[in-house]
C-alpha positions as CSV (number, residue, x, y, z in Angstrom):
1,M,4.3,44.8,-5.4
2,K,3.2,43.0,-8.3
3,K,4.3,39.8,-6.8
4,I,2.2,40.8,-3.4
5,T,-0.6,41.4,-5.4
6,L,-0.6,38.1,-7.4
7,L,-0.2,36.1,-4.1
8,I,-3.2,38.0,-2.6
9,F,-5.2,37.4,-6.0
10,L,-4.3,33.8,-5.8
11,A,-5.4,33.3,-2.1
12,V,-8.8,35.1,-2.7
13,T,-9.1,32.9,-5.7
14,N,-8.4,29.8,-3.7
15,I,-10.9,30.8,-0.8
16,C,-13.5,31.3,-3.5
17,F,-12.9,27.9,-5.0
18,G,-13.1,26.3,-1.7
19,Q,-16.3,27.9,-0.7
20,K,-17.9,27.0,-3.9
21,T,-16.5,23.3,-3.7
22,V,-17.7,22.7,-0.2
23,Q,-21.4,23.6,-1.3
24,F,-20.9,21.4,-4.5
25,A,-19.4,18.5,-2.5
26,D,-22.4,18.7,0.2
27,T,-24.8,18.7,-2.7
28,I,-23.1,15.6,-4.0
29,R,-23.1,13.8,-0.7
30,N,-26.8,14.4,-0.2
31,T,-27.8,13.7,-3.9
32,Y,-25.7,10.3,-4.1
33,N,-26.5,9.4,-0.4
34,I,-22.8,9.5,0.8
35,P,-22.5,9.6,4.6
36,E,-19.1,11.3,4.6
37,I,-16.9,12.9,2.1
38,S,-13.4,14.3,2.6
39,Y,-11.3,15.7,-0.3
40,A,-8.2,17.8,-0.9
41,V,-6.2,19.5,-3.4
42,V,-2.5,19.6,-2.9
43,N,0.8,20.5,-4.7
44,A,4.3,19.6,-3.6
45,K,4.5,22.3,-1.0
46,S,1.0,23.2,0.3
47,T,-2.6,22.2,0.6
48,L,-4.6,24.2,-1.7
49,E,-8.0,23.0,-0.7
50,I,-9.3,20.6,2.2
51,A,-12.5,19.8,3.7
52,T,-14.6,17.2,5.1
53,L,-18.6,16.9,5.3
54,G,-21.3,14.7,6.5
55,K,-21.2,12.2,9.4
56,H,-19.5,9.0,10.5
57,S,-22.4,6.6,9.7
58,I,-25.9,7.1,8.5
59,S,-27.1,5.6,12.1
60,L,-25.2,8.2,13.9
61,S,-25.2,12.2,14.5
62,D,-21.4,12.2,14.8
63,T,-20.0,15.4,12.7
64,A,-17.3,14.5,10.4
65,T,-13.7,15.9,11.2
66,L,-10.4,15.9,9.5
67,D,-9.2,13.6,12.1
68,D,-11.4,10.8,10.7
69,R,-9.7,7.7,9.4
70,F,-10.6,6.1,6.2
71,H,-9.9,2.3,5.0
72,I,-8.0,2.9,1.7
73,G,-8.3,-0.4,0.1
74,S,-6.2,-0.9,-2.8
75,N,-4.6,2.5,-2.3
76,T,-2.5,0.6,0.2
77,K,-0.6,-0.8,-2.9
78,A,1.3,2.4,-3.5
79,M,2.3,2.3,0.2
80,T,3.5,-1.2,0.2
81,A,5.4,-0.3,-3.2
82,F,7.0,2.6,-1.3
83,I,8.1,0.6,1.5
84,I,9.8,-1.8,-0.8
85,A,11.3,1.1,-2.7
86,R,13.1,2.2,0.5
87,Y,14.7,-1.2,0.9
88,V,15.6,-1.4,-2.8
89,E,17.5,1.9,-2.4
90,K,19.4,0.4,0.7
91,G,20.6,-2.5,-1.7
92,K,18.5,-5.0,0.0
93,L,16.7,-5.9,-3.1
94,K,16.7,-4.9,-6.8
95,W,13.6,-4.4,-9.0
96,T,15.0,-7.3,-11.0
97,T,15.4,-9.7,-8.2
98,K,13.7,-12.9,-9.0
99,F,11.6,-14.4,-6.4
100,F,13.0,-18.0,-6.5
101,D,16.4,-16.3,-5.9
102,L,15.0,-15.7,-2.4
103,F,12.9,-18.6,-2.2
104,P,14.7,-21.5,-4.0
105,E,13.2,-24.4,-1.8
106,W,9.7,-23.4,-3.3
107,K,10.7,-23.6,-6.9
108,E,10.2,-27.4,-7.2
109,K,6.7,-27.2,-6.0
110,S,5.6,-24.3,-8.1
111,N,4.3,-23.9,-11.5
112,S,7.4,-23.8,-13.7
113,E,6.1,-20.7,-15.7
114,Y,6.6,-18.5,-12.7
115,A,10.4,-19.6,-12.8
116,N,11.7,-16.0,-13.6
117,I,9.1,-13.5,-12.2
118,T,10.8,-10.7,-10.6
119,L,10.1,-8.1,-7.9
120,K,8.9,-5.3,-10.3
121,D,6.8,-8.1,-12.4
122,L,4.8,-8.6,-9.1
123,L,4.3,-5.0,-8.2
124,S,3.3,-4.0,-11.8
125,H,0.9,-7.0,-12.3
126,R,3.1,-8.7,-14.9
127,A,3.8,-11.8,-12.8
128,R,0.5,-13.6,-14.2
129,V,-0.4,-14.8,-10.7
130,Q,-4.1,-15.3,-10.1
131,P,-6.1,-12.0,-9.1
132,F,-7.5,-12.8,-5.9
133,Q,-9.9,-10.0,-5.8
134,G,-12.8,-11.8,-4.2
135,E,-14.7,-13.0,-7.3
136,N,-14.2,-16.4,-8.8
137,D,-11.1,-16.8,-6.9
138,P,-9.7,-20.4,-6.4
139,Q,-10.6,-21.9,-3.0
140,I,-8.1,-21.0,-0.4
141,P,-7.2,-23.3,2.4
142,D,-7.7,-22.1,5.8
143,F,-4.0,-21.2,6.8
144,K,-3.1,-21.0,10.5
145,G,-0.3,-19.2,12.2
146,T,0.7,-15.6,12.5
147,N,0.0,-13.2,9.6
148,P,3.6,-13.4,8.2
149,E,3.2,-17.3,8.2
150,K,-0.1,-17.3,6.7
151,R,1.1,-15.1,3.9
152,K,4.0,-17.5,3.3
153,Y,1.5,-20.5,3.0
154,F,-0.7,-18.4,0.9
155,G,2.2,-17.6,-1.4
156,Q,3.3,-21.2,-1.7
157,F,-0.3,-22.0,-2.7
158,V,-0.6,-19.2,-5.1
159,L,2.6,-20.2,-7.0
160,T,1.1,-23.7,-7.7
161,L,-1.9,-22.2,-9.7
162,E,-2.2,-21.8,-13.5
163,P,-0.9,-18.5,-14.5
164,I,-3.0,-16.1,-16.3
165,K,-2.2,-15.4,-20.0
166,L,-1.3,-11.9,-21.2
167,D,-1.4,-10.3,-24.5
168,D,-1.6,-7.0,-26.4
169,Q,-5.3,-6.3,-25.1
170,N,-4.4,-7.3,-21.5
171,P,-0.6,-6.4,-20.9
172,F,-1.1,-6.9,-17.2
173,V,-3.4,-8.7,-14.7
174,Y,-4.3,-6.7,-11.6
175,S,-3.4,-9.2,-8.8
176,N,-3.7,-8.7,-4.9
177,A,-1.8,-12.0,-4.5
178,G,1.1,-10.4,-6.4
179,Y,1.6,-8.0,-3.7
180,T,1.7,-10.6,-1.2
181,L,4.5,-12.3,-3.1
182,A,6.3,-9.0,-3.2
183,T,5.9,-8.5,0.5
184,L,7.3,-11.9,1.1
185,M,10.4,-10.9,-0.7
186,V,10.9,-7.6,1.4
187,E,10.1,-9.4,4.7
188,K,12.8,-11.9,3.9
189,V,15.7,-9.7,3.3
190,T,14.7,-7.3,6.1
191,R,13.6,-10.1,8.6
192,K,10.7,-7.9,9.5
193,S,7.0,-8.4,8.9
194,W,5.0,-6.1,6.6
195,E,3.2,-4.9,9.7
196,E,6.5,-4.0,11.4
197,L,8.0,-2.2,8.2
198,V,4.4,-0.1,8.0
199,E,5.2,1.0,11.5
200,K,9.0,1.7,10.9
201,V,8.6,3.7,7.6
202,F,5.2,5.4,7.9
203,N,4.9,5.9,11.7
204,K,8.4,6.1,13.1
205,D,10.2,7.5,10.3
206,L,7.6,9.7,8.5
207,N,5.3,10.3,11.5
208,L,2.0,9.4,9.3
209,N,0.0,7.5,11.9
210,V,-0.9,4.9,9.5
211,K,-2.8,1.9,11.2
212,L,-3.7,-1.5,10.1
213,S,-7.2,-2.9,8.9
214,W,-10.6,-0.9,9.6
215,P,-10.7,2.4,11.6
216,E,-11.6,1.9,15.2
217,N,-15.3,2.9,15.5
218,Q,-16.2,0.8,18.7
219,K,-14.1,2.6,21.2
220,I,-14.0,6.1,19.8
221,K,-16.0,8.3,17.2
222,D,-14.7,7.6,13.9
223,T,-15.8,6.5,10.4
224,W,-18.0,3.4,9.7
225,G,-17.8,1.8,6.2
226,H,-21.1,1.0,4.6
227,I,-21.8,-1.9,2.4
228,T,-24.9,-1.8,0.1
229,E,-27.6,-4.5,0.7
230,N,-31.0,-4.3,-1.4
231,D,-29.8,-0.7,-2.6
232,S,-29.6,0.3,1.0
233,L,-26.6,1.4,2.9
234,K,-25.7,-0.7,6.1
235,P,-22.9,0.5,8.5
236,V,-20.2,-1.8,9.2
237,S,-18.3,-1.7,12.5
238,S,-14.7,-2.1,13.0
239,D,-15.0,-5.6,14.4
240,W,-16.6,-6.8,11.3
241,N,-14.6,-10.1,10.5
242,Y,-14.0,-9.7,6.8
243,H,-11.4,-12.1,5.6
244,L,-8.9,-10.5,3.3
245,D,-7.4,-13.8,2.1
246,Y,-3.9,-13.0,3.1
247,T,-3.5,-10.0,1.0
248,E,-3.4,-7.3,3.5
249,P,-0.4,-5.6,1.8
250,A,-2.5,-5.0,-1.3
251,G,-5.3,-3.3,0.6
252,D,-5.7,-3.3,4.3
253,L,-4.5,0.1,5.8
254,N,-6.4,3.0,7.3
255,I,-5.2,6.8,7.6
256,T,-6.6,10.3,7.7
257,L,-7.0,12.3,4.8
258,V,-4.5,14.9,6.6
259,D,-1.6,12.4,6.8
260,Y,-2.4,10.8,3.3
261,V,-1.8,14.1,1.7
262,K,1.5,14.1,3.4
263,F,2.3,11.0,1.6
264,I,1.0,12.3,-1.8
265,Q,3.2,15.4,-1.3
266,L,6.3,13.2,-1.0
267,N,5.5,11.6,-4.3
268,L,4.8,15.1,-5.9
269,Q,8.2,16.4,-4.6
270,G,10.2,13.3,-6.0
271,L,8.2,13.8,-9.4
272,E,9.3,17.5,-9.4
273,G,13.0,16.5,-9.0
274,K,13.5,16.7,-5.2
275,N,15.0,14.0,-2.9
276,N,13.1,13.2,0.1
277,Y,12.5,9.9,2.0
278,L,13.1,8.2,-1.4
279,K,15.4,9.6,-4.2
280,T,13.6,11.4,-7.3
281,E,14.8,8.5,-9.8
282,T,12.7,6.1,-7.6
283,Y,9.7,8.2,-7.4
284,K,9.9,8.5,-11.3
285,F,10.3,4.6,-11.8
286,I,7.4,3.9,-9.3
287,H,5.0,6.4,-11.3
288,N,6.5,5.8,-15.0
289,G,9.0,3.0,-15.0
290,I,6.2,0.7,-16.5
291,K,3.5,1.4,-19.0
292,N,-0.1,1.2,-18.0
293,Y,0.5,0.0,-14.4
294,S,3.7,0.8,-12.7
295,L,4.4,0.1,-8.9
296,G,1.2,0.8,-7.2
297,W,-0.1,3.2,-9.7
298,F,-2.2,3.2,-12.9
299,N,-0.6,5.4,-15.7
300,V,-3.2,7.3,-17.7
301,Y,-2.6,9.4,-20.6
302,E,-5.4,11.5,-21.9
303,N,-5.7,14.7,-23.8
304,G,-2.3,15.8,-23.4
305,K,-2.4,14.8,-19.6
306,E,-0.2,12.4,-17.6
307,L,-2.0,10.9,-14.6
308,S,-0.9,8.6,-11.9
309,V,-4.3,7.1,-10.7
310,H,-5.5,4.9,-8.1
311,S,-8.6,3.9,-6.0
312,G,-9.5,1.5,-3.4
313,T,-13.0,0.2,-2.1
314,G,-12.0,-1.0,1.4
315,A,-13.8,-4.4,0.6
316,F,-16.8,-2.6,-1.0
317,T,-17.4,-0.5,2.4
318,Y,-15.2,2.7,1.6
319,F,-14.2,4.4,-1.6
320,T,-11.0,6.4,-1.9
321,I,-9.2,7.9,-5.1
322,V,-6.5,9.9,-6.0
323,H,-5.4,11.6,-9.4
324,I,-1.8,13.0,-9.6
325,D,-1.5,15.3,-12.6
326,K,2.1,14.8,-13.5
327,I,2.3,17.7,-15.9
328,K,0.9,20.5,-13.5
329,N,2.3,18.5,-10.4
330,I,-1.0,18.8,-8.4
331,A,-3.0,15.9,-6.6
332,Y,-6.6,15.4,-6.1
333,V,-7.7,13.2,-3.4
334,I,-11.3,12.0,-2.3
335,F,-12.2,9.8,0.5
336,T,-15.6,8.4,1.3
337,N,-17.0,5.8,3.5
338,S,-19.4,4.1,1.3
339,F,-19.2,2.0,-1.9
340,N,-21.9,1.6,-4.5
341,Q,-22.6,2.9,-8.1
342,K,-23.9,6.0,-6.6
343,T,-20.9,6.7,-4.4
344,Q,-18.7,6.2,-7.7
345,Q,-20.8,8.6,-9.6
346,G,-20.8,11.2,-7.2
347,V,-16.9,11.0,-6.6
348,R,-16.6,11.3,-10.3
349,L,-18.5,14.6,-10.5
350,L,-16.6,16.2,-7.5
351,M,-13.3,15.0,-9.0
352,R,-14.4,16.8,-12.4
353,K,-15.3,19.7,-10.5
354,L,-12.0,19.9,-8.5
355,K,-10.0,19.4,-11.9
356,E,-12.0,22.2,-13.5
357,N,-11.2,24.5,-10.6
358,Y,-7.5,23.9,-10.8
359,G,-7.0,23.7,-14.7
360,S,-6.4,20.0,-14.9
């Protein structure tokens, strides 16, 4: 009887939290001029709270739904690391596999300081390769060919450049190019492209309906990203020709919040000690194996809390963020379809509210 009473109490409490949070989130959305906000709070077994508010674009009256897709930008990194982890478990690679063990023919023309970089170095941003984040990047040649071919040409080019210096103040250099190089390694041993691996792992095996690049908004009703020009939002259509500089594995997937939550729950289950698509030891290494930034996740330690954190900007048109509380084993996810200082401030406030509600 006591157990039933407790379950009823928790259910009622969650409903109250949900109602209050929806009102708070809509106030945030309007105050900070965010076209659409979707958010969720989940644990390993269930979704504690999920909602979506707003509209697909400031220029449209389409109402937001939980079927809406969002470009997740650099949150793609955790998904690429997840794919690679699958093939490490299968014995195709080791975390300590050296890049030039797979591409010995590239070594002569590459900078000698990269001679011993490994798979885990690349995924944890310790390989010292140039960042390629869109600002002050070296001029990239206009490579031709298929996506896998262009990634190879880009990888060869990156390895000719001067490495970034690391020190105690800068123990890693966040690099989109590093994820391209890591992807070349898994493409080599599987003989499948990154695009094919996304389809195999996330869509066929896990049924998550992950798609490449921008959400389709020209043929169907879906989200539009919004860039900021002269302090005003401007909708961006799915046929926008934004050049990601051959770093798609670092930041070019789209997904619904509902399916992304399933991906996060796999991670939560693994951190709890349960094997699923990956082994629990693999999840613990992905999240905790390397200090500061592990494999697709920042490690944040504050006030007795241990968090796995990441965000993505969708080429400055979307803003998505996830915080995993590794002590309470609960995750907070927020998706938006705009990116600027106002968006970031609003998301920060909503994240704080969600954590207050659930005791993180």
